[in-house]
N, C-alpha and C positions, 0 to 999 in steps of 0.2 A: 523621510522616514523618522519616526520618533525613537528615542533611545530604547524603549521597551521592545519594540519590534526588531530593532537592529541588534541589540546585545543580549537581552534577557530571554525573549520568547524562543529563539532557536535553541538555546541551551536547555530551557525547560522541556521543549519537545523532545530533544535528544535524551534527556533524563527519563521522562515518562515512557518514551518508546523503547528505552533500553532497560526497563524494569524486568526483573527476573521472570515473572509470569509471561510477559510479552516475548522475551527472548526464547522461552520454551516453545511458544507458538511458532515463532519464526523457524525454529529448528525442525518442526514437523513438516513445514511446507517447502522451504528453500532448497533442501538437498534433492528434491524431485525434479528440479530444472535441468534441462539438457539442451544441447545444440547452441543455436544463436538465441540469446535471451534478452528480452526487453524488460527491465525493471522500471515500472512506472511509479515515480515518487521514491527515488533512491534515498532521499533524505540525507542523513549523516553517515550512511554506509553501514548501518547495523546488520544488514543481511550478508554482507561480504564474507564473514568467516564461515557461514553456513553453506555456501555453494560447494558442490562436489566438483572440484576442478577436473577430475577425470571424465566428467560427463558433459562439460560445456566447452563451446568454442570461444565465445566472448560474451560480454554483457554490455548492452547499451543502458546507461543509467540516466533516466529522464528526471530532472530536478530543476524547477524554475527559480528556487530561492538561492541567491548568491550567498547569503549568510549561512544557510544550512550546507551548501556545497563546500564552504570553507571548513566546516566541521568534518566533512567526509574526506578531505584531502589526504590525511595521513593514512586512513584505512585503504584508500584507493592506491596510494603509493606502495603499500605493503602487500597488495593483492598478488596472488600467484597466477593470475589470468588477466587477459586484456579487458579493460573497462573503458568505454568511450562515453564521456559525459555529454549530455544534451541539455542546454539550459532553456528548455521550453516546457510549458504546462502540458498536462495530460490531454487537453483538447486539441493540441497541435503536435502530433507525433510525425516527425519528418522522415519516416521510413517508407520504403516502397511497399505496395500491396504484397501480402503473403511472404514477408521477409523474416518473421520471427518464428522459431520453433516453440518457444515457451515465453509466456508473459507472466511476470511475478508482480503481484499486487498485494502489498502488506501494509495495512494501516494507512491507506492513501485515499481510498474512495470516499472516506468521510470528509475529506478536506477539499477535493476538487470542486470548484464552483459549479461547473456544468458536467455533472457525472454522466449524463446520457451521451453527450457528444464525445466525452473521453472514452466511454465503453465502445461506442461505434468506431472510433479510431483504432482501438485495440483489436476489435474484431476484423477490421480492414487489414491490419498488418500481420495478423496471425495466420500461419499456414493452415490449409484445410485439415491437415492431420495434427496440428499443434494443440497445445493445451494452455489454459489459463489457470495458474495456481493462485489462490486467493486466501487471505486471512485478514479479516476486517472486524471491527466492532460496529455495532449498530443497534437497531430497534430491539428492545427486550420483549419477550412474549408475555410478560406479566403486566397487567393494566396499571397497577400502582407504580411499578418502576418506570413505565412509559410516561406516566404523568410527571414524574420527577425529571425525566429526560426532556420533556417539553418545557417545563418551568426553567430548567437550568441551561437549556441550549443557547439562548441569546448571550448570556454571560460567558459560557464555555467557548463559543465561537470567537468572541472578542479576545479572550485570554490565550486561546490555543490556535491561533493562526487560521481561523475559519473552519475548524473541525466541528462536524455535526454529530450529535449523540445518537440520533434516532433514524438514520437512513435504513431503509429495508433492503439489505444487501442482496439476498437471493432474488427478490422481485426485480431489482435494478438489472441484475445480470440477465435474467430471463427476458425482460422487456426489450433488451438491446441485442437479442439474437444469440445469446449463449445458452447452451444446454448444460445443466449442472449434473455431472456424472458422479461426483462424490461430495457429500455435504455433511459436516458435523457442526454442532452448535452447543454452546453452554456458557454459563457464567465462569469467568476465570477466577480461581482462588487468589486471594490477596489483592483484589482490585474492587473498587466501589461498584455496586451493581449498576448504577446509572451509566457507567462508562465501561463496564466489564463484560457485556454480553457479546460473545465472539461467534463468527461464522467462518469456517475454513473448509477448503476442499479443492476440487478440480472441476473445470468446465471446458467445453469444446464449442466450436461454432457450427 
């Protein structure tokens, strides 16, 4: 692993994903989680302060990057609820069928190499009455912004750990068996338009 990927990129991702507009989005979604929670792409643990500990039993934190898990260690240690870390990617969720009450997916679907397989795995482990809470950036509705997303995507992926700028988030969810019950979308203030179009809400299977 080169020095950029080992030392710089994880801290840049932590910085970008912890920016104030992004934290406000997390605060809208994460407190809705309840029961046994699977967080796909826990990253550096930025969601941990937003969980309502009175509503959750425990959290499985799926995160394949050892470097980013190191950044999460202090937040995990200070958490007031049980967190079990799993060092596997979203395409390989090692939980039994129908074992999670809630899945939390925040700023993760953009980076998973095989998003379809990962979503099928999430659907498999989600209980029939469970919910998937999502907040993701993705394809913008404006043609001129999408053109910039397409131009910048190769460089952005290289610098940001495989993050894609223009994934069609609602379409991906629906094509993999999820029904979107609540959907909001908008450009986030204080973020560049090419990386700032957000989709957030709730889905069921």
